[in-house]
C-alpha positions, 0 to 999 in steps of 0.5 A: 500500500505504501508503494501505491501511495508513493506512486499516487503522490509522484503522479500528482507532483508530475502533473503539476511540476517537476519532482527531484527524487534523490534516492532510487524509486522502487515501484513494487505494486501488486499489479502492472497498473501500479508499477508505472509512471503516467502523464510524462510530457516531452522532456525540456531538459537533457537530464529529464525523463523520457516517456515511451511515447517520446522515445517512439516518436523520436521527439528528442532527436528529430528536427527540421533542417534548413539551408543547403551548405550549412544545414541548421537544426534545433533539437528540443531539449538542446544537447549540451555538446556533440557526443560520439554515438549520438543519433539524430533525425533531420528533415531537410527543407531543400537539397544540400550542396556538395560538402554540406555541414550540419549545425545543431543548436548552434554548437558549430557546423560539423561535416556531413558524410556518407559511407566511406567517410565521403563528403555528401554530393549535391542532392544526397539529402532531398527536400521532405525525405528524412535522414538518419545521422550518427555522430562519430566524434568528428562528423555526422555519418548518413545512415541508410541509402546514399548516392554515388558522386557524379563523375567529373564533368557531371553534376547532380540534379536530383538524388537519381541522376547526374547531367553533363555540365555542357553539351557535346558537338552535333551528331545524328540522334542515333550517333549521340545515343551510341556515344553516351552508351560508349562512355557508360552513360545514356542520352538524357531524357526529356524530363531530366533535361527540363528538370536540370534546365529549371533547377541549375542557375544559368543552365541555358548559358550552356545550351548554344543550340537544340539538343537531342533527348530521349523521349517516348515521342521518338520514332523511326522518323522523329526524334525529340530535341529541346532548347534554343539557346539563351535569348537574354529573356528572363522567362525560362520558357522563352529561353528554351527550358520547355521549348522543343520539337521533333526532327529527323533522327538523321539530322544533327544536333548537339546533345548531353549525357546523363548517368544514374546515381 
């Protein structure tokens, strides 16, 4: 009965505030209901108790992350310092830039790396996709899926693919597709090309003329080509991001290759 009274008193105190117990608290009630502490809110201090609900929800280790070069996030309760082995979960609000770092609660930026300790490539962290990280004493290591860096002359546009920084000299559609294959890549699809055009600043500055793209609209007599080179307009549509048409695949046009990550 004493244990039950102590539990009742403990619960009453928790409901109204904080109670410091300087000695071990033994819960030895006769039933399971008498051997538990209820009503714990999410902790607000690093030494506070954590309820099962808070642990399951990762309430103390989850935070939104803003920024692309130095990602900033705020955990609650705030950690006093970085500690080897600490695990955090962040939800990026935008794709990261190469060599990105993470700064938690103003403790200072630390490098973000993936398997093998390699610095993150651009878009390894994608907006709205949670990332789980562990601190090894020096840097935050990305746990789970990571993506291969882009080869020299390519850049990451999204998690799934890389695109060449510049277009190649004009070839027929078939020769362009074969040239990409021979270098271990492939001709960019229409959606990849237009996504890169809209995502990469000054992309149209690398498009001197029409470029071939792989498209479902391609046939034996027609092949898709896009872009018309920059005309100085501030409107991406008139500058060529979605402008295009079809041409005989035996005609020539510039092209660029893409690779999977």
